[in-house]
C-alpha positions as CSV (number, residue, x, y, z in Angstrom):
1,M,0.0,0.0,0.0
2,R,1.6,3.2,-1.2
3,H,1.3,6.4,0.9
4,R,3.3,8.7,-1.4
5,L,0.4,9.4,-3.8
6,K,2.2,10.2,-7.0
7,T,2.4,8.9,-10.5
8,M,5.4,6.7,-11.4
9,T,6.7,6.1,-14.9
10,R,9.1,3.6,-16.3
11,Q,12.6,4.6,-17.3
12,A,13.1,5.8,-20.8
13,G,14.8,3.4,-23.2
14,K,13.7,0.2,-21.5
15,P,12.8,-2.6,-23.9
16,L,9.2,-3.7,-24.2
17,D,9.6,-7.1,-22.6
18,A,11.5,-5.7,-19.6
19,L,8.7,-5.8,-17.0
20,E,9.9,-3.5,-14.2
21,Y,7.7,-2.6,-11.3
22,T,7.5,1.2,-10.9
23,G,5.9,1.4,-7.4
24,D,7.5,1.8,-4.0
25,A,6.0,-1.2,-2.2
26,P,8.5,-3.3,-0.3
27,A,10.2,-5.9,-2.5
28,V,8.6,-9.2,-1.5
29,A,8.3,-12.6,-3.2
30,T,5.4,-12.7,-5.6
31,T,2.7,-15.1,-4.4
32,I,0.1,-16.7,-6.6
33,A,-3.1,-18.1,-5.1
34,T,-5.3,-20.2,-7.3
35,M,-9.0,-20.9,-6.6
36,V,-11.0,-23.3,-8.8
37,Y,-14.6,-23.2,-7.7
38,G,-18.1,-24.3,-8.9
39,P,-21.5,-25.3,-7.5
40,Q,-19.9,-28.5,-6.2
41,G,-17.0,-27.1,-4.2
42,V,-13.8,-25.2,-4.0
43,A,-10.2,-26.1,-4.6
44,M,-7.4,-23.7,-3.5
45,T,-3.7,-23.9,-4.1
46,G,-0.8,-21.5,-3.7
47,T,2.7,-21.1,-5.1
48,D,5.5,-18.6,-4.9
49,S,6.9,-19.2,-8.3
50,G,4.0,-19.7,-10.7
51,E,5.7,-22.8,-12.2
52,T,2.8,-25.1,-11.2
53,L,-0.1,-23.1,-12.5
54,P,-3.2,-25.0,-13.6
55,S,-4.1,-25.0,-17.3
56,L,-7.0,-23.4,-19.0
57,P,-9.8,-24.1,-19.8
58,V,-11.1,-25.7,-16.7
59,K,-14.0,-28.2,-16.5
60,D,-17.5,-27.2,-17.5
61,G,-19.3,-25.4,-14.7
62,E,-16.0,-24.5,-13.0
63,K,-14.3,-21.1,-12.8
64,M,-10.8,-20.1,-11.8
65,W,-9.5,-17.2,-9.9
66,I,-5.7,-16.6,-10.0
67,D,-4.7,-13.9,-7.5
68,V,-1.1,-12.5,-7.9
69,A,0.1,-10.5,-5.0
70,G,3.4,-8.6,-5.5
71,L,4.6,-7.3,-8.8
72,H,8.4,-7.6,-8.3
73,Q,8.9,-10.9,-10.2
74,P,8.2,-10.4,-13.9
75,E,8.6,-14.1,-14.8
76,A,5.6,-15.1,-12.5
77,I,3.5,-12.3,-14.1
78,R,4.4,-13.5,-17.6
79,R,3.4,-17.1,-16.7
80,V,0.0,-16.0,-15.5
81,G,-0.4,-13.7,-18.4
82,G,0.5,-16.6,-20.8
83,L,-2.5,-18.5,-19.6
84,F,-4.8,-15.8,-21.0
85,G,-2.6,-14.9,-24.0
86,V,-2.0,-11.4,-22.6
87,H,-0.2,-9.0,-24.9
88,P,3.2,-7.7,-23.6
89,L,1.9,-4.1,-23.6
90,I,-0.9,-5.2,-21.2
91,L,1.7,-6.8,-18.9
92,E,3.7,-3.6,-19.0
93,D,0.6,-1.8,-17.8
94,V,0.2,-4.3,-15.0
95,V,3.6,-3.4,-13.4
96,Q,3.5,0.3,-14.1
97,V,1.4,1.4,-11.1
98,G,0.7,4.9,-12.2
99,Q,-2.1,3.8,-14.5
100,R,-5.4,5.6,-14.8
101,P,-8.4,3.4,-14.2
102,K,-9.3,2.0,-17.6
103,L,-10.9,-0.9,-19.5
104,E,-9.5,-2.5,-22.7
105,D,-11.4,-5.1,-24.7
106,M,-8.9,-7.5,-26.4
107,E,-11.6,-9.8,-27.7
108,D,-10.3,-12.9,-26.0
109,Y,-10.0,-11.2,-22.7
110,L,-10.9,-7.9,-20.9
111,F,-8.2,-5.9,-19.2
112,L,-9.2,-3.5,-16.4
113,V,-7.1,-1.3,-14.1
114,T,-8.4,0.4,-10.9
115,K,-7.2,1.6,-7.5
116,A,-7.8,0.2,-4.1
117,W,-7.7,2.6,-1.2
118,Q,-7.1,2.0,2.5
119,Y,-7.1,4.3,5.5
120,D,-4.2,4.3,7.9
121,P,-5.7,5.2,11.4
122,Q,-2.2,5.8,12.9
123,A,-1.0,8.3,10.3
124,K,-4.6,9.4,9.5
125,T,-3.8,9.2,5.8
126,L,-4.9,7.3,2.7
127,G,-2.8,4.8,0.8
128,E,-3.4,3.5,-2.7
129,S,-2.5,0.3,-4.5
130,Q,-3.1,-0.6,-8.1
131,I,-5.1,-3.7,-9.1
132,S,-5.2,-5.1,-12.6
133,F,-7.8,-7.6,-13.8
134,V,-7.7,-9.9,-16.8
135,L,-11.0,-11.6,-17.5
136,G,-11.2,-14.7,-19.6
137,R,-14.1,-17.0,-20.5
138,Q,-13.8,-19.2,-17.5
139,A,-11.1,-17.5,-15.4
140,L,-10.1,-14.2,-13.8
141,A,-6.6,-13.1,-13.0
142,T,-5.9,-10.3,-10.5
143,F,-2.5,-8.5,-10.1
144,R,-2.1,-6.4,-7.0
145,E,0.8,-4.6,-5.3
146,G,0.1,-5.8,-1.8
147,D,-2.7,-6.7,0.6
148,V,-6.3,-5.8,-0.4
149,P,-8.6,-6.8,2.5
150,A,-11.6,-6.5,0.2
151,F,-10.3,-9.5,-1.7
152,D,-10.2,-11.6,1.5
153,A,-13.9,-11.0,2.1
154,V,-14.8,-12.3,-1.4
155,R,-12.5,-15.3,-1.0
156,A,-14.2,-16.2,2.3
157,R,-17.6,-15.9,0.6
158,I,-16.6,-18.3,-2.1
159,A,-15.1,-20.8,0.3
160,A,-18.2,-20.7,2.5
161,G,-20.6,-20.9,-0.5
162,R,-22.3,-17.7,0.4
163,G,-23.9,-15.6,-2.3
164,R,-24.1,-16.2,-6.0
165,V,-20.4,-16.4,-6.9
166,R,-20.1,-20.1,-7.2
167,G,-23.1,-20.4,-9.5
168,M,-22.2,-17.5,-11.7
169,G,-19.4,-17.0,-14.3
170,A,-16.0,-15.4,-14.0
171,D,-17.6,-12.1,-15.0
172,Y,-19.6,-12.1,-11.8
173,L,-16.4,-12.7,-9.8
174,L,-15.0,-9.6,-11.4
175,Y,-18.2,-7.7,-10.3
176,A,-17.9,-9.1,-6.7
177,L,-14.2,-7.9,-6.5
178,L,-14.9,-4.5,-7.9
179,D,-17.9,-4.1,-5.7
180,A,-15.8,-4.9,-2.6
181,V,-13.1,-2.4,-3.8
182,V,-15.8,0.3,-4.3
183,D,-17.3,-0.5,-0.9
184,E,-13.8,0.1,0.6
185,H,-14.1,3.7,-0.8
186,F,-17.1,4.3,1.4
187,V,-15.0,3.2,4.5
188,C,-12.2,5.5,3.5
189,L,-14.5,8.4,2.9
190,E,-16.2,7.9,6.2
191,K,-12.8,8.1,8.0
192,V,-11.7,11.1,6.0
193,G,-15.1,12.7,6.7
194,E,-14.5,12.2,10.5
195,D,-11.1,13.8,10.2
196,I,-12.6,16.7,8.3
197,E,-15.3,17.2,10.9
198,D,-12.8,17.0,13.8
199,L,-10.6,19.5,12.0
200,G,-13.5,21.8,11.4
201,D,-14.4,21.8,15.1
202,K,-10.8,22.6,16.0
203,L,-10.7,25.5,13.5
204,L,-13.7,27.1,15.2
205,A,-12.3,26.6,18.7
206,N,-8.6,27.0,18.5
207,P,-7.0,27.3,15.1
208,E,-3.2,27.0,14.8
209,P,-0.8,27.6,11.9
210,A,-0.1,23.8,11.7
211,D,-3.8,23.2,10.8
212,L,-3.1,24.7,7.4
213,E,-0.8,21.8,6.6
214,V,-3.5,19.3,7.7
215,I,-6.0,21.1,5.5
216,H,-3.8,20.9,2.4
217,K,-3.1,17.2,3.2
218,L,-6.9,16.4,3.3
219,K,-7.5,18.4,0.2
220,R,-4.7,16.6,-1.7
221,E,-5.9,13.2,-0.7
222,T,-9.5,14.0,-1.6
223,I,-8.4,15.2,-5.0
224,Y,-6.6,12.0,-5.5
225,L,-9.7,10.1,-4.6
226,R,-11.7,12.1,-7.2
227,K,-9.1,11.5,-9.8
228,S,-9.4,7.7,-9.1
229,I,-13.2,7.5,-9.0
230,W,-14.0,9.6,-12.0
231,P,-12.4,7.3,-14.6
232,L,-13.7,4.3,-12.7
233,R,-17.3,5.6,-13.4
234,E,-16.6,5.4,-17.1
235,V,-15.1,1.9,-16.7
236,I,-18.1,0.5,-14.8
237,S,-20.5,2.2,-17.3
238,R,-18.7,0.5,-20.2
239,L,-19.0,-2.9,-18.4
240,A,-22.7,-2.4,-17.8
241,E,-23.4,-1.4,-21.4
242,R,-20.9,-3.4,-23.4
243,E,-22.1,-6.5,-25.3
244,S,-19.3,-9.1,-25.0
245,E,-19.2,-12.8,-25.0
246,L,-17.2,-12.5,-21.7
247,L,-20.1,-10.6,-20.0
248,S,-23.5,-12.2,-19.6
249,P,-26.6,-10.1,-19.8
250,Q,-27.5,-11.2,-16.3
251,T,-24.2,-10.0,-14.9
252,R,-24.5,-6.6,-16.6
253,L,-27.5,-5.9,-14.3
254,Y,-25.1,-6.1,-11.3
255,Y,-22.7,-3.7,-13.0
256,R,-25.5,-1.2,-13.4
257,D,-26.0,-1.4,-9.6
258,L,-22.3,-1.0,-9.1
259,Y,-22.4,2.1,-11.3
260,E,-24.9,3.6,-8.9
261,H,-22.5,2.9,-6.0
262,V,-19.7,4.7,-7.9
263,I,-21.9,7.7,-8.4
264,Q,-22.6,7.8,-4.7
265,V,-18.8,7.7,-4.0
266,M,-18.4,10.6,-6.5
267,D,-21.0,12.7,-4.9
268,T,-19.5,12.1,-1.4
269,V,-16.0,13.0,-2.7
270,E,-17.3,16.2,-4.3
271,G,-19.0,17.1,-1.1
272,L,-15.9,16.5,1.0
273,L,-13.8,18.4,-1.4
274,D,-16.1,21.4,-1.2
275,I,-15.9,21.3,2.7
276,V,-12.1,21.0,2.7
277,G,-11.9,23.9,0.1
278,G,-13.9,26.1,2.5
279,M,-11.7,25.2,5.5
280,V,-9.0,27.8,4.6
281,D,-11.7,30.4,4.7
282,I,-12.9,29.1,8.1
283,Y,-9.3,29.2,9.4
284,L,-8.8,32.8,8.1
285,S,-12.2,33.9,9.4
286,T,-11.6,32.5,12.9
287,I,-8.1,34.0,13.1
288,S,-9.5,37.3,11.9
289,F,-12.3,37.1,14.5
290,R,-9.9,36.4,17.3
291,L,-7.6,39.3,16.1
292,N,-10.6,41.7,16.0
293,A,-11.7,40.6,19.5
294,I,-8.2,41.4,20.8
295,M,-8.1,44.7,19.0
296,K,-11.6,45.5,20.4
297,V,-10.4,45.0,24.0
298,L,-7.3,47.0,23.5
299,T,-9.2,49.8,21.8
300,L,-11.7,49.9,24.7
301,I,-8.9,50.1,27.3
302,S,-7.2,52.9,25.4
303,T,-10.5,54.8,25.1
304,L,-11.3,54.5,28.8
305,F,-7.8,55.8,29.7
306,M,-7.9,58.6,27.2
307,P,-9.8,61.1,29.4
308,M,-7.6,60.3,32.3
309,T,-4.6,61.0,30.2
310,F,-6.1,64.3,29.1
311,V,-6.8,65.5,32.6
312,A,-3.4,64.4,33.8
313,G,-1.8,66.2,30.9
314,V,-3.7,69.5,31.7
315,Y,-2.7,69.5,35.3
316,G,0.8,68.4,34.4
317,M,1.5,71.8,32.7
318,N,3.9,74.0,34.7
319,F,1.8,77.2,34.9
320,E,2.2,79.1,38.1
321,F,-1.4,80.6,38.2
322,M,-3.5,77.5,38.2
323,P,-6.0,77.9,41.1
324,E,-6.7,74.2,41.4
325,L,-3.1,73.6,42.4
326,K,-3.6,75.6,45.6
327,W,-6.9,73.9,46.6
328,P,-6.7,71.3,49.4
329,L,-9.2,69.1,47.5
330,G,-7.5,69.7,44.1
331,Y,-6.0,66.2,43.8
332,P,-9.2,64.3,44.9
333,M,-11.1,66.5,42.5
334,A,-8.8,65.7,39.6
335,I,-9.0,62.0,40.4
336,G,-12.8,62.2,40.6
337,I,-13.1,63.9,37.3
338,M,-10.9,61.2,35.7
339,L,-13.0,58.4,37.1
340,C,-16.3,60.1,36.2
341,M,-15.2,60.7,32.6
342,S,-14.0,57.1,32.2
343,G,-17.1,55.7,34.0
344,G,-19.3,57.8,31.6
345,L,-17.6,56.3,28.6
346,F,-17.9,52.8,30.0
347,G,-21.7,53.3,30.6
348,L,-22.0,54.6,27.0
349,F,-20.3,51.5,25.6
350,K,-22.6,49.3,27.6
351,W,-25.6,51.2,26.4
352,K,-24.5,50.8,22.8
353,K,-23.8,47.1,23.5
354,W,-20.2,47.4,22.3
355,I,-19.0,45.4,25.4
């Protein structure tokens, strides 16, 4: 799961068949989990090399799911791609993780790329990983950078025989995995929404300069989510409307429902982006309000002391013939005048509701 959300490209001059992973996930051994399932049961195997992969096609009524985790070993990826007759350019897109979500119809198979998102509660940030799908007539291959918890839920459903996956084709398995990935978007958006709400409360109560960095981080991640979900909408729409031998009419109904889920994600992302965009204004408004409140107090204090300063200045002049200077009650009188003038101003401010 990558936390540095940026697009990565392959080095210039590399040959076409030099599959080189362009992400920054830790270099681990590529693992391949194979699941052959049908109405009668499930058979699962796993290998680290891909040398013992089952052959296609499988028996009638059975479907195969080949899940490749880790994109650092090109030979394993080539072996899996060879089962479907995947073009080298497609395999190159598998290992180049900066791909925009897209769908390509290669007649014998469909190639689809999307992003899986996860929320890190410790760092309070989002991480993304690329997932590639290759859909054949009886099999589906998935290529992912690292762990995708949404896949584990689908795998458990197949093993337990829950839902429709066992009785449907490989195209329905593709739907189930995409649906799980899209549902994970809702979880991430909920967590990001909570962070935005907490930050909004803090901005109103006690804004700090460090909050600006948090605002920009949330805005950047929300923009990345929008950049991921917008092209996915087009991909799901094409799956729902496309007439292909690899997609049954019955399954296309489920893709239409998935399309509605993607629209909901888009609406939520746009709403969060609007809220985050207004947080800078909230921050500046709160800071300005606090500054105005401070200036108001200082201005009132200065105004209250202004008549005292005036009286003290008048009687501080060194004129010899000032009758008040010889009076026994001159000093108390001057103090009283000062207090009366300041008290009168204070009463005026209270009457005007300025304080």
